[in-house]
DRENKENU-81925 format. One record per residue (C-alpha): x, y negated, z negated. Coordinates in steps of 0.05 Angstrom, whole numbers, plus 32768, in hexadecimal, padded with zeros to 4 digits. Each point is the difference from the previous one (the first is absolute). Example, Ala and Ser with C-alpha at 12.3 -4.5 7.8 and 13.67 -1.06 7.14 Angstrom:
BEGIN
@X: 80F6 | Y: 805A | Z: 7F64
@X: 801B | Y: 7FBB | Z: 800D
***
This chain:
BEGIN
@X: 7BCD | Y: 7F7B | Z: 7D1E
@X: 8015 | Y: 8047 | Z: 800C
@X: 801E | Y: 8012 | Z: 8043
@X: 7FCC | Y: 8037 | Z: 800E
@X: 7FC8 | Y: 7FCF | Z: 7FF3
@X: 801F | Y: 7FCD | Z: 802F
@X: 8009 | Y: 8035 | Z: 8036
@X: 7FB8 | Y: 8016 | Z: 7FF8
@X: 7FE7 | Y: 7FB8 | Z: 8005
@X: 8028 | Y: 7FF4 | Z: 8040
@X: 7FEA | Y: 8042 | Z: 801F
@X: 7FB7 | Y: 7FF2 | Z: 7FF1
@X: 8005 | Y: 7FB9 | Z: 801A
@X: 8026 | Y: 8018 | Z: 803D
@X: 7FCA | Y: 8033 | Z: 8010
@X: 7FCA | Y: 7FCA | Z: 7FFB
@X: 8028 | Y: 7FCE | Z: 802A
@X: 800E | Y: 8033 | Z: 8037
@X: 7FB7 | Y: 8013 | Z: 8005
@X: 7FEC | Y: 7FB6 | Z: 8002
@X: 8033 | Y: 7FF4 | Z: 8038
@X: 7FE3 | Y: 803A | Z: 8028
@X: 7FB9 | Y: 7FE7 | Z: 7FF6
@X: 8012 | Y: 7FBA | Z: 8017
@X: 8026 | Y: 8019 | Z: 803C
@X: 7FC9 | Y: 802F | Z: 8016
@X: 7FC8 | Y: 7FCD | Z: 7FF4
@X: 8024 | Y: 7FC8 | Z: 8025
@X: 8010 | Y: 802E | Z: 803C
@X: 7FB6 | Y: 8014 | Z: 8004
@X: 7FE7 | Y: 7FB9 | Z: 7FF9
@X: 8030 | Y: 7FE4 | Z: 8034
@X: 7FFC | Y: 8038 | Z: 8033
@X: 7FF4 | Y: 7FE7 | Z: 8046
@X: 800D | Y: 7FB7 | Z: 7FF0
@X: 803D | Y: 7FD4 | Z: 800B
@X: 801C | Y: 8018 | Z: 7FBE
@X: 7FFC | Y: 8049 | Z: 8013
@X: 8043 | Y: 8023 | Z: 7FFD
@X: 801E | Y: 7FCC | Z: 7FD2
@X: 8013 | Y: 8018 | Z: 7FB9
@X: 7FCF | Y: 7FD2 | Z: 7FDF
@X: 7FF6 | Y: 802F | Z: 7FC5
@X: 804A | Y: 7FFB | Z: 7FF0
@X: 7FFD | Y: 7FB4 | Z: 8006
@X: 7FC5 | Y: 7FFE | Z: 7FD0
@X: 801D | Y: 802C | Z: 7FCB
@X: 8044 | Y: 7FDD | Z: 8002
@X: 7FE2 | Y: 7FBB | Z: 7FFA
@X: 7FCE | Y: 8013 | Z: 7FCB
@X: 8034 | Y: 8028 | Z: 7FDA
@X: 8030 | Y: 7FC6 | Z: 8002
@X: 7FCD | Y: 7FD0 | Z: 7FE5
@X: 7FED | Y: 8031 | Z: 7FC8
@X: 8048 | Y: 800D | Z: 7FEC
@X: 8014 | Y: 7FB7 | Z: 8001
@X: 7FC4 | Y: 7FF1 | Z: 7FD4
@X: 8010 | Y: 8039 | Z: 7FD0
@X: 8049 | Y: 7FEC | Z: 7FFA
@X: 7FF0 | Y: 7FB6 | Z: 7FF6
@X: 7FCA | Y: 8011 | Z: 7FCD
@X: 8033 | Y: 8026 | Z: 7FD6
@X: 7FEB | Y: 800C | Z: 7FB8
@X: 7FC1 | Y: 7FD7 | Z: 800A
@X: 7FE5 | Y: 8039 | Z: 802C
@X: 7FFA | Y: 802B | Z: 7FC2
@X: 7FF7 | Y: 804B | Z: 8003
@X: 8048 | Y: 800C | Z: 7FEC
@X: 803D | Y: 8016 | Z: 8026
@X: 7FE5 | Y: 8045 | Z: 8012
@X: 7FC4 | Y: 7FE3 | Z: 8024
@X: 802C | Y: 7FCF | Z: 8025
@X: 802E | Y: 8039 | Z: 8015
@X: 7FC3 | Y: 8028 | Z: 8017
@X: 7FE7 | Y: 7FC6 | Z: 802A
@X: 8042 | Y: 7FE1 | Z: 801A
@X: 802B | Y: 803D | Z: 800D
@X: 7FC9 | Y: 8034 | Z: 8008
@X: 7FC3 | Y: 7FE1 | Z: 8022
@X: 8020 | Y: 7FC6 | Z: 8024
@X: 8040 | Y: 8025 | Z: 800F
@X: 7FD9 | Y: 8036 | Z: 8025
@X: 7FCD | Y: 7FD0 | Z: 801E
@X: 8034 | Y: 7FD4 | Z: 8022
@X: 8031 | Y: 801B | Z: 8032
@X: 803B | Y: 7FE1 | Z: 8021
@X: 8015 | Y: 803F | Z: 8023
@X: 7FBC | Y: 8008 | Z: 8024
@X: 8003 | Y: 7FB5 | Z: 8012
@X: 8043 | Y: 800B | Z: 8021
@X: 7FEE | Y: 8040 | Z: 8024
@X: 7FBE | Y: 7FE2 | Z: 8019
@X: 8024 | Y: 7FC3 | Z: 801C
@X: 8034 | Y: 802E | Z: 8021
@X: 7FC9 | Y: 802A | Z: 801D
@X: 7FE0 | Y: 7FC3 | Z: 8020
@X: 8043 | Y: 7FED | Z: 8020
@X: 8009 | Y: 8046 | Z: 801A
@X: 7FBA | Y: 7FFE | Z: 801E
@X: 8013 | Y: 7FC1 | Z: 8027
@X: 7FD8 | Y: 7FD3 | Z: 7FD0
@X: 8039 | Y: 7FD3 | Z: 7FED
@X: 7FD4 | Y: 7FC2 | Z: 7FFB
@X: 7FCE | Y: 8024 | Z: 7FD3
@X: 803A | Y: 801B | Z: 7FD6
@X: 801C | Y: 7FBA | Z: 7FF7
@X: 7FBB | Y: 7FE6 | Z: 7FED
@X: 7FF7 | Y: 8039 | Z: 7FCE
@X: 8045 | Y: 7FF4 | Z: 7FE0
@X: 7FF4 | Y: 7FB5 | Z: 7FFE
@X: 7FBA | Y: 8006 | Z: 7FE4
@X: 8019 | Y: 8030 | Z: 7FCA
@X: 803A | Y: 7FD3 | Z: 7FEB
@X: 7FD5 | Y: 7FC1 | Z: 8001
@X: 7FC4 | Y: 801D | Z: 7FDB
@X: 802A | Y: 8027 | Z: 7FCD
@X: 802A | Y: 7FC2 | Z: 7FF2
@X: 7FC1 | Y: 7FD8 | Z: 7FF5
@X: 7FE3 | Y: 8038 | Z: 7FD5
@X: 803C | Y: 8000 | Z: 7FD2
@X: 7FFB | Y: 7FB5 | Z: 7FF7
@X: 7FB5 | Y: 8003 | Z: 7FF3
@X: 8005 | Y: 803C | Z: 7FD2
@X: 8038 | Y: 7FDF | Z: 7FD8
@X: 7FD8 | Y: 7FC0 | Z: 7FFA
@X: 7FC2 | Y: 8025 | Z: 7FEA
@X: 8028 | Y: 8027 | Z: 7FCE
@X: 801D | Y: 7FC2 | Z: 7FDD
***
């Protein structure tokens, strides 16, 4: 694979993943507005858990996935790399703490770690 082709695949996948993350974040905020989940970064939780599941499956599938290394790079580094976001997770949790929502912040962090941990186990099992 040529370096320019790999860079193009990652860039295209990154653009797609970033747009998907925005769509999930906006849609979840709209759907949950006014309820007990309002104000919680549910969109970030969703993309991180779903992205973890997908990446674990993709890695565990290995060569059986097919499509070749360029497609796997497009999906893993590009799409899933841009879809998932540790930095937003950390900033969102910190924002909840600063807003006096320490309990909600702890629940968010705990839920993210628990669900993402389960997602990686499930994804790896499905990929094998």
